[in-house]
MIMAR-920272 format. One line per 5 residues: number of its first residue (from 0); their letters; for each residue x, y, z of N, C-alpha, C. Coordinates in steps of 0.2 Angstrom, whole numbers, m for minus. Example, Ala and Ser with C-alpha at 12.3 -4.5 7.8 and 13.67 -1.06 7.14 Angstrom:
2
0) as) 66/m28/39/62/m22/39/66/m16/39 | 64/m11/35/68/m5/36/64/0/39 $
***
This chain:
141
0) maetm) 999/754/535/992/755/537/992/757/544 | 988/761/547/987/764/553/985/758/558 | 986/759/565/985/754/570/977/753/570 | 975/747/570/968/746/570/965/747/578 | 960/751/578/957/752/585/952/747/586 $
5) ystea) 948/745/581/943/740/582/941/737/575 | 939/730/576/937/727/570/931/722/571 | 927/721/567/921/717/568/920/713/561 | 916/708/561/914/704/555/907/703/555 | 904/702/549/897/700/548/897/695/542 $
10) lstgg) 892/691/542/892/686/537/885/686/534 | 884/687/528/877/687/524/877/680/521 | 871/677/523/869/670/520/862/670/517 | 861/666/513/854/664/510/851/669/505 | 855/673/502/853/677/496/853/684/497 $
15) grngh) 857/687/500/858/694/500/852/698/503 | 849/702/499/843/706/501/838/702/504 | 837/695/503/832/691/505/835/685/509 | 840/687/513/844/682/517/844/683/524 | 850/683/527/851/683/534/858/686/535 $
20) vrttd) 859/691/540/865/693/542/866/692/549 | 873/691/551/874/689/558/882/692/559 | 883/695/565/890/697/567/893/691/570 | 899/690/570/902/685/573/901/684/581 | 900/690/584/898/690/591/891/689/593 $
25) glidl) 887/688/587/879/687/588/875/693/590 | 878/699/591/874/704/593/869/707/588 | 871/706/581/867/707/576/865/700/573 | 859/698/572/857/692/570/850/693/567 | 850/695/560/844/698/558/842/694/551 $
30) dlatp) 836/693/550/833/691/543/833/698/539 | 834/697/533/834/703/528/828/701/523 | 825/707/521/820/706/516/820/713/511 | 819/712/505/818/717/501/812/721/503 | 812/728/503/807/732/505/801/732/500 $
35) pqmgg) 795/733/502/789/732/497/790/737/491 | 793/743/493/794/748/487/798/745/482 | 802/740/483/806/737/478/803/730/476 | 797/729/478/794/722/476/795/717/480 | 798/718/486/799/713/491/793/712/497 $
40) sgagt) 794/708/501/789/707/507/790/712/512 | 796/715/513/797/719/519/797/716/526 | 797/709/526/797/705/532/803/705/536 | 808/709/534/814/709/538/818/716/537 | 823/717/540/827/724/539/830/723/532 $
45) npeql) 834/728/530/837/728/524/844/732/524 | 848/731/520/855/734/520/855/742/521 | 850/745/518/850/753/519/848/755/526 | 843/751/529/841/752/536/847/752/541 | 851/746/539/857/745/543/862/751/542 $
50) faagy) 863/753/536/868/758/535/866/765/538 | 859/766/537/857/772/541/858/772/548 | 856/767/551/858/766/559/865/767/560 | 869/764/557/876/764/558/879/771/557 | 877/775/551/879/781/549/877/786/555 $
55) aacfh) 870/786/557/868/790/562/871/790/568 | 873/784/570/877/783/577/884/786/576 | 887/784/571/894/786/570/894/794/569 | 890/797/566/890/804/565/888/807/571 | 884/805/575/882/807/582/888/807/586 $
60) salqg) 892/802/586/898/801/590/903/806/588 | 904/807/581/909/813/579/906/819/581 | 900/821/581/897/827/583/899/828/590 | 898/823/595/900/824/602/907/825/602 | 912/822/598/919/823/599/921/831/597 $
65) varqr) 918/833/592/919/840/590/916/845/595 | 911/843/598/908/848/603/912/848/609 | 915/842/611/920/842/617/926/847/615 | 929/846/609/934/850/607/933/858/607 | 927/859/606/925/866/606/922/869/612 $
70) naslg) 921/864/617/918/866/624/911/868/623 | 908/865/618/900/866/617/896/860/620 | 890/862/622/886/857/625/881/855/620 | 880/849/618/875/847/614/868/846/617 | 868/845/623/861/844/627/858/838/624 $
75) dssvg) 852/839/622/847/833/620/848/833/612 | 854/831/610/855/831/602/852/825/599 | 851/825/593/850/818/589/852/819/582 | 854/813/579/856/813/572/851/808/569 | 848/810/563/844/805/559/847/805/553 $
80) arvsl) 847/798/550/850/797/543/845/794/539 | 844/797/533/839/794/528/844/792/522 | 843/785/521/847/782/515/842/781/510 | 844/783/504/840/782/498/844/778/493 | 840/774/489/843/771/483/840/774/477 $
85) hrtdd) 844/775/472/841/779/466/844/776/460 | 841/777/454/844/775/448/849/780/446 | 855/777/444/860/782/441/860/783/434 | 863/788/431/863/789/424/865/784/420 | 869/779/422/872/774/418/867/767/419 $
90) ggvgl) 862/768/422/857/763/423/858/758/429 | 863/760/433/864/756/439/860/759/445 | 862/757/451/859/759/457/864/763/461 | 862/768/464/867/772/469/863/774/475 | 867/776/480/865/778/487/866/786/487 $
95) avele) 861/788/492/862/795/494/860/795/501 | 863/800/505/861/800/512/860/807/514 | 854/808/518/853/815/521/854/814/529 | 858/818/532/859/818/539/855/824/542 | 851/823/547/847/828/550/850/829/557 $
100) vvipe) 853/834/559/856/835/565/851/840/569 | 849/838/575/845/842/580/850/844/586 | 851/850/587/854/852/593/850/858/596 | 845/857/600/840/862/602/843/868/606 | 848/866/610/851/871/614/856/876/611 $
105) lprde) 857/875/605/862/880/601/859/884/596 | 861/890/595/859/894/589/860/890/582 | 856/890/577/857/886/571/864/887/568 | 866/893/568/873/894/564/878/890/568 | 878/890/575/883/887/579/882/879/578 $
110) aqela) 876/877/578/874/870/577/877/867/570 | 876/871/565/878/870/558/885/869/558 | 889/874/561/896/873/561/899/867/564 | 896/865/570/898/859/573/896/853/568 | 890/853/565/888/847/561/893/847/555 $
115) dlahq) 895/853/552/900/853/547/907/850/549 | 909/852/555/915/849/557/914/841/559 | 909/839/561/908/832/562/908/828/555 | 905/831/550/905/828/544/913/827/541 | 917/832/543/924/831/541/927/825/545 $
120) acpys) 925/824/552/928/820/556/925/813/556 | 919/812/554/916/805/555/919/800/550 | 920/794/552/923/789/548/918/787/542 | 912/787/543/907/786/538/907/791/533 | 907/797/535/908/803/530/914/803/526 $
125) katrg) 920/801/529/926/800/526/926/795/521 | 923/789/522/922/783/518/918/785/512 | 913/789/513/908/790/507/910/796/503 | 914/801/506/915/807/502/918/806/495 | 914/809/491/916/809/484/913/802/480 $
130) nievr) 910/798/484/907/792/481/900/792/481 | 896/795/486/889/796/486/887/803/488 | 881/805/487/879/812/489/877/811/496 | 880/816/500/878/816/507/877/823/509 | 871/824/512/868/831/513/868/831/521 $
135) vsvvd) 871/836/524/870/837/531/866/844/533 | 861/843/537/857/849/538/855/849/546 | 855/855/548/853/856/555/845/858/555 | 841/854/559/834/855/559/832/856/566 | 825/858/566/823/860/573/820/853/576 $
140) d) 818/848/573/815/842/576/815/837/571 $
***
């Protein structure tokens, strides 16, 4: 196994989707609640929101890395992640992700090229590749 650059831990207690999560350093310390769309109270965050936040930040970092390699300026860029739960053909539940990349200072084709390269470099993209549907799009806003 390759050298570990960073490692962290989190613990879920009290019932999963209707429980609590906390990282060992205490920086994340959140109540969880099933969203109303799934019959829950929505009185806390949920795993999909946490995954969306993590994926958006990781992808944005990968985008910055490939832009540096290409000597491209991202300016006031942003990455949005929409994580969806859906029923699978076998009756289970699956995930899908839509990543929306905004790079206002670059032409759309150049921005899409950087987004595609970031999708190859991003650790979240590597981890999900072949496991869940991930769509990467460059958008205006």
